[in-house]
KEKE-3310 file (N, C-alpha, C; in steps of 0.2 Angstrom, whole numbers, plus 5000, padded with zeros to 4 digits):
npx = (5296:5309:5311:5303:5294:5284:5275:5273:5263:5254:5246:5234:5234:5229:5231:5245:5250:5239:5245:5257:5252:5246:5255:5264:5256:5254:5266:5270:5260:5265:5280:5274:5271:5261:5255:5266:5260:5266:5282:5296:5309:5322:5319:5314:5302:5294:5296:5293:5279:5274:5275:5265:5256:5257:5255:5244:5240:5236:5222:5218:5206:5205:5217:5215:5201:5207:5217:5210:5202:5212:5216:5205:5197:5186:5173:5158:5143:5128:5115:5100:5085:5077:5064:5063:5071:5065:5052:5060:5064:5052:5047:5035:5033:5040:5028:5023:5009:4991:4988:4999:5007:5004:5014:5012:5011:5021:5031:5028:5029:5042:5045:5043:5050:5061:5061:5059:5067)
npy = (5551:5540:5526:5512:5500:5485:5481:5495:5496:5487:5488:5497:5488:5473:5461:5454:5448:5456:5468:5468:5466:5480:5489:5485:5487:5503:5506:5504:5512:5525:5523:5524:5539:5543:5554:5559:5559:5560:5567:5562:5559:5555:5541:5525:5520:5507:5509:5523:5520:5510:5521:5529:5521:5519:5530:5533:5542:5535:5527:5511:5504:5513:5511:5497:5497:5504:5494:5481:5489:5490:5478:5473:5466:5469:5476:5478:5487:5493:5495:5502:5495:5494:5497:5502:5514:5520:5523:5533:5544:5548:5542:5534:5515:5505:5494:5477:5481:5477:5473:5468:5465:5451:5434:5435:5448:5453:5448:5453:5468:5467:5464:5474:5484:5479:5483:5483:5470)
npz = (5518:5517:5514:5505:5513:5511:5522:5523:5514:5513:5522:5516:5504:5507:5504:5497:5483:5476:5479:5473:5459:5457:5460:5449:5439:5441:5439:5427:5421:5425:5416:5404:5405:5414:5425:5440:5456:5467:5474:5464:5469:5466:5463:5455:5444:5450:5464:5465:5463:5475:5484:5482:5482:5496:5502:5499:5489:5477:5477:5479:5475:5465:5458:5454:5446:5434:5430:5428:5418:5407:5405:5399:5383:5376:5377:5384:5378:5388:5376:5371:5369:5351:5351:5363:5361:5350:5356:5366:5359:5353:5341:5331:5334:5324:5317:5310:5297:5298:5284:5277:5264:5251:5247:5234:5228:5235:5225:5213:5214:5217:5205:5196:5202:5195:5183:5166:5155)
capx = (5296:5312:5312:5296:5292:5278:5272:5268:5258:5250:5238:5232:5232:5232:5234:5251:5248:5234:5249:5261:5250:5244:5260:5266:5252:5255:5273:5269:5259:5272:5283:5271:5269:5258:5257:5265:5255:5272:5288:5300:5316:5327:5316:5312:5295:5291:5297:5286:5271:5273:5277:5259:5249:5257:5253:5236:5239:5232:5218:5219:5200:5206:5221:5212:5198:5211:5220:5204:5201:5218:5216:5199:5199:5181:5168:5151:5139:5121:5112:5093:5082:5075:5057:5064:5075:5058:5051:5062:5064:5045:5045:5030:5036:5038:5025:5020:5002:4986:4986:5005:5010:5005:5018:5011:5011:5029:5035:5026:5033:5050:5049:5041:5056:5068:5062:5059:5073)
capy = (5543:5537:5518:5511:5493:5481:5484:5500:5495:5480:5491:5498:5482:5467:5453:5455:5447:5460:5474:5467:5467:5484:5492:5485:5492:5509:5507:5504:5519:5529:5522:5526:5544:5545:5561:5557:5562:5562:5568:5556:5558:5550:5532:5521:5518:5502:5512:5528:5517:5509:5525:5530:5517:5518:5537:5535:5547:5532:5523:5502:5505:5516:5507:5489:5497:5505:5491:5478:5494:5489:5472:5471:5468:5469:5480:5477:5491:5490:5498:5502:5490:5496:5498:5508:5519:5523:5527:5538:5549:5550:5539:5527:5510:5500:5486:5476:5483:5471:5471:5467:5463:5443:5435:5436:5456:5457:5447:5458:5473:5466:5464:5481:5488:5480:5487:5481:5469)
capz = (5519:5513:5511:5506:5512:5510:5526:5524:5509:5516:5527:5510:5501:5512:5498:5494:5477:5474:5480:5467:5452:5457:5461:5444:5434:5443:5438:5420:5419:5425:5411:5398:5405:5418:5430:5447:5463:5472:5471:5461:5474:5459:5463:5451:5444:5455:5470:5466:5462:5482:5488:5480:5488:5505:5505:5497:5483:5471:5480:5478:5471:5457:5453:5452:5441:5429:5428:5424:5409:5402:5400:5394:5375:5371:5381:5382:5380:5387:5372:5373:5364:5347:5353:5369:5358:5348:5365:5369:5353:5350:5335:5333:5333:5318:5319:5305:5298:5297:5277:5274:5258:5251:5244:5226:5229:5235:5220:5207:5218:5215:5196:5193:5204:5192:5176:5159:5155)
cpx = (5302:5313:5303:5296:5287:5275:5269:5263:5253:5244:5234:5229:5234:5233:5240:5252:5245:5241:5254:5259:5247:5249:5263:5264:5254:5261:5273:5266:5261:5276:5280:5267:5265:5260:5259:5262:5259:5276:5292:5306:5322:5326:5312:5306:5293:5291:5292:5279:5269:5273:5269:5254:5251:5255:5246:5235:5236:5230:5219:5212:5202:5209:5216:5207:5203:5214:5216:5201:5206:5219:5211:5200:5192:5177:5162:5146:5134:5118:5105:5091:5078:5068:5058:5065:5068:5055:5054:5062:5058:5043:5040:5035:5034:5037:5022:5011:4999:4986:4994:5004:5009:5013:5019:5012:5018:5030:5033:5029:5041:5051:5046:5046:5061:5066:5061:5068:5074)
cpy = (5541:5531:5515:5503:5491:5483:5491:5501:5491:5482:5494:5492:5477:5461:5456:5454:5452:5467:5473:5469:5475:5489:5491:5488:5498:5512:5509:5509:5525:5530:5525:5534:5547:5549:5557:5561:5563:5564:5562:5555:5556:5542:5531:5520:5514:5504:5518:5526:5515:5515:5529:5528:5518:5526:5539:5540:5542:5526:5515:5503:5508:5514:5500:5491:5500:5499:5483:5481:5491:5483:5468:5472:5468:5472:5479:5485:5491:5496:5497:5498:5495:5500:5504:5515:5523:5527:5535:5544:5550:5548:5535:5522:5506:5493:5486:5479:5477:5468:5472:5463:5451:5440:5437:5445:5457:5456:5451:5464:5474:5466:5470:5485:5486:5481:5482:5478:5471)
cpz = (5513:5510:5511:5508:5513:5515:5525:5519:5511:5520:5524:5506:5504:5509:5496:5487:5473:5474:5474:5460:5453:5457:5453:5439:5434:5439:5429:5418:5419:5419:5404:5399:5408:5423:5436:5452:5467:5469:5471:5467:5470:5462:5458:5450:5449:5461:5470:5465:5471:5485:5488:5485:5493:5507:5502:5492:5477:5475:5478:5473:5464:5454:5450:5445:5435:5425:5425:5418:5407:5402:5398:5386:5372:5379:5378:5385:5380:5380:5372:5367:5359:5349:5359:5366:5356:5353:5365:5366:5351:5345:5337:5330:5326:5319:5313:5303:5297:5288:5274:5267:5257:5247:5236:5225:5230:5228:5214:5210:5215:5208:5193:5195:5198:5184:5171:5158:5145)
residu = (UNK:UNK:UNK:UNK:UNK:UNK:UNK:UNK:UNK:UNK:UNK:UNK:UNK:UNK:UNK:UNK:UNK:UNK:UNK:UNK:UNK:UNK:UNK:UNK:UNK:UNK:UNK:UNK:UNK:UNK:UNK:UNK:UNK:UNK:UNK:UNK:UNK:UNK:UNK:UNK:UNK:UNK:UNK:UNK:UNK:UNK:UNK:UNK:UNK:UNK:UNK:UNK:UNK:UNK:UNK:UNK:UNK:UNK:UNK:UNK:UNK:UNK:UNK:UNK:UNK:UNK:UNK:UNK:UNK:UNK:UNK:UNK:UNK:UNK:UNK:UNK:UNK:UNK:UNK:UNK:UNK:UNK:UNK:UNK:UNK:UNK:UNK:UNK:UNK:UNK:UNK:UNK:UNK:UNK:UNK:UNK:UNK:UNK:UNK:UNK:UNK:UNK:UNK:UNK:UNK:UNK:UNK:UNK:UNK:UNK:UNK:UNK:UNK:UNK:UNK:UNK:UNK)
# end
């Protein structure tokens, strides 16, 4: 494929705006050292990215996911609840005992922990 036209790529990515976004993201990846999936043939990065999309060596779904990840500033990680984590690790859950310290006992224990003045 000597020349890349928008029509070659619109079959793969129907929305032209999205095509421009994906191709520009891929061109930036190439500029920052990303590996090429086709021969460069003395073309510039935007043309190479369009050729990759047209030849489907870079799928639109993969490019879309990478573009979204690159724009995320905060990634939420689902961490298991502490109780569920304790169950997974075989540790007994940290539950308050029935004979918890009264406020007076707690103050006395704190005073003893400080030691003499």
